[in-house]
N, C-alpha and C positions, 0 to 999 in steps of 0.2 A: 538628717539633709533636709528632709520634706518639713520638720517642724521649723529648721530654720528658715528655709523658702517662704513659710507660711510668716513666720515673723518679718522678712524683708518684705513680702508683698503688701503688708498690712499698711506699710509706710509709703507705697508707691501710690499716688493718685491714678484714678482710671482715665488716662490721657489718650487712650488709644485701644482700637479692637484687640489688638494683639496681647495688650496687658490683661485685659479682660477675660479674654480665652485661657491665658496662661494661669490668672486666679483661679477660675474655674477647676482647671486641670490639675492644680496642685493641692486645693480641696479634696478632689475625687482621688487622688494618689494616697492622700493622709487616712482616708476613709477605710481605702483598701489595706493599706498597712495595719491598721486596727484590726482585721481580721485575720492575719497571721499566725499570732499566738495560738488563736483557737483550733486553726486547721492543723499545725505543728504538733499541739498536744494530742489531738484528736488521731491524726494518721501514726504519730509515732507510739500511741498507745500508754501514754505517759498519764492522760487522764481517765476517769471512768466512764462508761460507756454512754450514760445519760449526756455526757459532753457533744458526743458525736451526732446524737439527737438534736440538740442546739446548733451544730454546725450546719448540718442537713437542711434544717428548717429556716436559719437567720442567717448567718454570717456566710454561708456560700453564696447564697441569693444576693447579698450586700458585695462581696468579691465580683462577681458578675456583673452588677449593675455598676458598679463604679468602673469596671473594665470597658465596658462599652460607652460609657460617658466619655473616659479617657479617649476613646477611639474618635470619638465623633469630634472633641475637641481638638485633637490631633489634625483631622480633617479641615477643620475650620482654622487652624493657626497657618496650615498649608495653603489654603487659598489667600490669606491675608498676607504671607510671604510672597505670593504671586504677584500681588497688587502691588506689594512694595517693590519688587523688581522691577516691573514696568512703569511704576511711576515713583521714584525714589524719591523725589522730594514734594509729594502730597503730604498735608499734615492734617491730623483728624480734628474735627471740631466737637464741642460736648453735644451739639444736636445729632451728629452723625453717629454719635455713641450708642443711643438708644435702640435700633434694631440689635446690636450684639447683644445688649443687655437683656432685651425681649428672647432673642433666640437661645441665650444662655439658660434664661429660666424656664423655656419651652423644652429645652433637652432633659434637666431634670425632673420636671414633672411628667414628661412622656414616659422616660424610661422608669420613674419610680412608679408609675401607674401599671406598667405590664410587668413589673418586678414584685411588686406586693402580693398578687395572687398566689405567686409560687410559695410564698410563706404561708398563705392561707389554706391552700388546698393540699400542703404537707401536714396532713390532718391525722393520719393512721396514730395510735398508741406507740410511742417508741418502746422496744425492747432489746435485749441483748443479743438477740440474732438479728432482726430486721434493720438496726443503724449501720449493720454492714454495708448496706446498698441504699444510698438515699431514695431511689426511686420506689422501694418496697413502703415508704411511709406516707406516698402520694396517694391520694383517691383516684378513682378511675376518670374523672374530669382533671385532676392534678395531672396527671401522665398526658392528657391529650393538651392541655395549657402548657406545660412544660416542654412540649415537642413545637407547639407553634412557636413559643418564644424563643427557643433555641434556632429556627429557621428564620425567624423575624430579625434576629441579631446576627444572622449569617448574612440575610441581605444587607444590614447595614455594615457589616464590615465590609463586604466586597465592593458598596456603593463608595464607602471612602477610601479603600483601596483603588478604586479606579479614579476617584476625584486626585489623590495623592500623585499617582503615575502620570496622568495627563498633566497636571501641575507641574511637576517636576521635570517632565519632557519640555513643557514650553519654559520652564525657568532655565534649562541649559540652553536651549536655542537663543534666548535671549543674553545670555552671558558669553557665549560663543560670539555671537553678531558683535557685543560690544567690545569683545578681544581681540575681534577682526579688525575692528576701525581704527585703532592704534594701539602699538605696542610699547608704548613708553613704560618708564618705570613706576610711574603713578597709577596707570591703570592695570599693571600687573598686580602690583599691593592689594588696588582696589578689588579684585578679580580674587584673590587670596580670601580676604573677609567674607565677599558673597558667598564663597564655595562652602562656608559654615552651616549655610542654611541646608544644606545636604544632611545634617546629623538628623533632622526629622524622620527622613526616610529611612535612613539605616536604622533608626531605633524601631521605626513601624515595622520593618521586614524581621529584624530580629526577633522581636517579642511577639507581634499576632500572627504573621502569617503562616507559621508552622502549625500553631494552636489550631487555627481555623481548616487548615486541610486534615487533621485528625478529628475534629469535632463532630462532622457529619455522621461519619460511620460509628462513632462513639454512641452517639445520641439515640440512633437506631438500634444499638445492640442494648440500649436501657428500656427503650420504650417498645418495641417489637421483639418477637421471638423467631429472629431470621440468622442468629449467628450461634455457634456452639459455644461449649464453656470455654476452651482454649481460646478461641479468637476474641471472645468477651474480655478474658484477662488481658490477652495482648493489647488490645484496644485500650483498655484501663491503663496500662502502663505508658502507652504513647501518650494518651491524654494528659497523665500526671507530668510526664517528661516536660511536654509541650506549655501545660499551664505554667510550670516553674517557670518559663522563658517569659510568659505574659506576664507574671508578677514581677519579673526584673524590670518592667517598664517603669514601676513607682521608684526604682533605683536609679533608672537611668535619665528621667525625668528632669531632675534638677541640673545635671549637665546642659539640657536645652535651655534652661532658664539663664543659666551662666553664660553661656556662648551666643545665645541669639537675644537676649533682652538687656539692653544697655543700661536700663533705669534699674534694674534687678543687680547689674554687677556694680553701678556706682553705690547702691545703697549697701549692698555687702560689704564693699571697701571701705564706707564710711562707718559703717558700724564695726568692723574690725578694727578700725583706727581710733574710736571712739572708747572702745573695749580696751585696747593696749594703753590708751592714755590714762585711763582709769585705773590700771594695773600697776602703772608705772608710778602714778601719784600717789597710789597707796601703799607701795612697796619702800620707796625712796626714803620717808620721813623713819620709817621703821629701821631701815638698815642705818640712817644715820645715827639714831637713838641707841642702837646696839654699839655702834662704833664709840660713841661717848662714854658710855657705861664701861667698856671694857680699858679706856684709857683711864677713867676715875680708879677703876680697880688696879690697874697698874701703878698708879701714882700712889695709892695706900700701900 
């Protein structure tokens, strides 16, 4: 689904901030999905133990790096949807798209800068024993940096969380005011279309909120000796379960693209029609030829 989304988005020009943010989001989701096979193989013990060391040092860092990029762009998409709700007839100009492009590039650079040290400071030699817990591969400063990054990411999440909640409260108020002004059939249908914007907050709450309630105590259990072994195991399973919900975001985002981005939907429908036309034009001559051969055989 995300591969298809990338194929569609490459055909859509950057004509609005919304499209720019969605394109960055789909790239982030695609990179996240590329890390799934490594984690699946290492956690299911289908791969050799060196694979777990590779996961700890590289792919798990990329997973979290892309996850917080997705969170940031969901926040920006929400702000854009709020502006679209209060100013529905405002159209973007090419000159007004430059801040969105600069902001998108800044997000990638900043998140990359704070994530790469987690790879560098996971510097201890992997063994069959220490790869079972990724924090055992980190240097002393690596543990400190890991904790700093985790709390920084927590701040990022809760700031975006507050922005999304406030924006959707304001969006709800605008929609209710619009609905109260007139109850005609046209307004009712328009209200139903506008309600689709709430798919963003639904995805955000389902995917990211549970994990961030579980992550603070889990991080403390990794970096500080303040929990008993049984508590550490419980926190690990809670973290893994909620992490699965976070990874589900990459599967749900294509629905956001389809329901909220008209350009994406139109391009997808056009692509499907062209493919269907190509398949039809390819199969018809072959079917006709087969029919003629059968007729000739009958005559013989």
